[in-house]
C-alpha positions as CSV (number, residue, x, y, z in Angstrom):
1,M,0.0,0.0,0.0
2,S,1.4,3.4,-0.9
3,R,1.8,6.2,1.6
4,D,-0.8,8.3,-0.3
5,T,-3.4,5.6,0.1
6,S,-2.8,5.2,3.8
7,R,-2.9,9.0,4.3
8,N,-6.2,9.2,2.4
9,R,-7.7,6.4,4.5
10,S,-6.6,8.1,7.7
11,R,-8.2,11.5,6.6
12,R,-11.4,9.7,5.6
13,A,-11.5,7.9,8.9
14,R,-11.1,11.2,10.8
15,T,-13.8,12.8,8.7
16,E,-16.2,9.9,9.3
17,A,-15.5,10.1,13.1
18,R,-16.2,13.8,13.1
19,A,-19.5,13.1,11.4
20,E,-20.5,10.7,14.2
21,S,-19.4,13.0,17.1
22,F,-18.2,16.4,18.0
23,R,-16.1,17.9,20.9
24,C,-17.9,20.4,23.1
25,L,-16.2,23.8,23.0
26,H,-17.3,24.5,26.6
27,C,-16.5,21.4,28.6
28,G,-14.4,19.4,26.1
29,L,-16.6,16.2,26.1
30,D,-16.7,14.1,23.0
31,V,-20.5,14.1,22.1
32,P,-22.1,11.5,19.8
33,M,-24.3,13.0,17.1
34,A,-27.0,10.4,17.7
35,A,-29.4,11.4,20.4
36,P,-32.7,10.1,21.6
37,G,-35.5,12.5,20.8
38,T,-33.9,14.6,18.1
39,D,-32.5,14.3,14.6
40,H,-30.1,17.3,14.8
41,R,-28.1,17.2,18.0
42,N,-26.3,20.4,18.4
43,H,-25.6,20.8,22.1
44,C,-23.6,18.9,24.8
45,P,-25.8,16.7,27.0
46,T,-23.5,17.4,30.0
47,C,-23.2,21.2,30.1
48,L,-25.9,22.1,27.5
49,W,-23.7,24.5,25.6
50,S,-23.9,24.5,21.8
51,R,-22.1,25.9,18.8
52,H,-23.5,28.3,16.2
53,L,-23.6,26.0,13.2
54,D,-27.2,26.3,11.9
55,D,-29.4,29.0,10.4
56,T,-32.3,26.5,10.5
57,P,-32.2,23.2,12.4
58,G,-29.7,20.8,10.7
59,D,-28.6,22.9,7.8
60,R,-25.1,23.6,9.1
61,A,-25.2,26.9,7.0
62,A,-24.1,29.4,9.7
63,D,-20.7,31.0,9.2
64,C,-20.3,32.1,12.8
65,G,-19.2,28.9,14.6
66,A,-19.0,30.5,18.1
67,R,-20.1,29.0,21.3
68,M,-23.8,29.3,22.3
69,E,-24.7,29.7,25.9
70,P,-27.8,28.0,27.3
71,L,-30.0,30.8,28.7
72,A,-33.4,29.3,29.5
73,I,-35.9,26.5,29.1
74,S,-39.1,27.0,27.1
75,V,-41.9,24.5,27.2
76,R,-43.9,23.8,24.0
77,G,-47.7,23.2,24.0
78,D,-47.2,19.5,24.0
79,G,-44.9,19.7,27.1
80,E,-41.6,19.3,25.3
81,W,-38.7,21.2,26.8
82,V,-36.7,23.4,24.5
83,L,-33.3,25.0,25.2
84,V,-32.9,28.6,24.4
85,H,-29.3,29.4,23.3
86,R,-27.6,32.8,22.6
87,C,-24.5,33.0,20.5
88,T,-21.6,34.5,22.4
89,H,-20.3,36.2,19.3
90,C,-23.2,37.5,17.2
91,G,-26.0,37.3,19.8
92,V,-28.4,35.3,17.7
93,L,-31.0,33.3,19.7
94,H,-32.0,29.7,18.8
95,A,-34.5,27.3,20.3
96,N,-33.2,23.7,20.3
97,R,-35.0,20.5,21.3
98,T,-33.7,18.8,24.4
99,A,-32.4,15.2,23.9
100,G,-33.3,12.2,26.0
101,D,-29.8,11.9,27.3
102,D,-29.4,15.5,28.5
103,N,-28.3,15.9,32.1
104,A,-31.3,16.6,34.2
105,L,-29.4,18.8,36.7
106,P,-28.4,21.6,34.4
107,L,-31.8,21.4,32.7
108,T,-33.5,21.8,36.0
109,R,-31.2,24.7,37.0
110,L,-32.1,26.5,33.9
111,A,-35.8,25.9,34.4
112,V,-35.8,27.2,38.0
113,R,-33.4,30.1,37.4
114,P,-36.3,32.7,37.2
115,L,-37.6,31.5,40.6
116,A,-34.1,31.7,42.2
117,R,-33.7,35.3,40.9
118,P,-37.2,36.9,40.8
119,P,-37.6,40.4,39.4
120,F,-39.2,41.6,42.6
121,P,-38.5,41.2,46.4
122,L,-40.0,37.9,47.6
123,E,-41.3,39.7,50.7
124,R,-44.1,41.1,48.4
125,L,-45.6,37.6,48.1
126,G,-46.4,37.7,51.8
127,A,-48.4,40.9,51.4
128,L,-50.7,39.2,48.9
């Protein structure tokens, strides 16, 4: 086997491996692309950070590529939880479906964040 052939095989293997997983830019975890409950995984199931890759889900057309911070949880009419991410570079907001293997602790922390930091003094509740 020639050196060129072995190099091409090595490059092809790395490209195929990249297509099956990605490395989280926030925590460094190697994340499999396959995820229960979604066809277009784009966030880390451990820290919930994402990367700005899509203009629309799954298109991989965004040129930015910066990290996207998980800001909040939104709940759809059918009860499905959706992550709200903001790009740390360009500020774009995206809503992304949660996956079945997402870590429940950071999801819950996001969901209760408004209760932990209400926009009014909690003492007002006692006056009602």
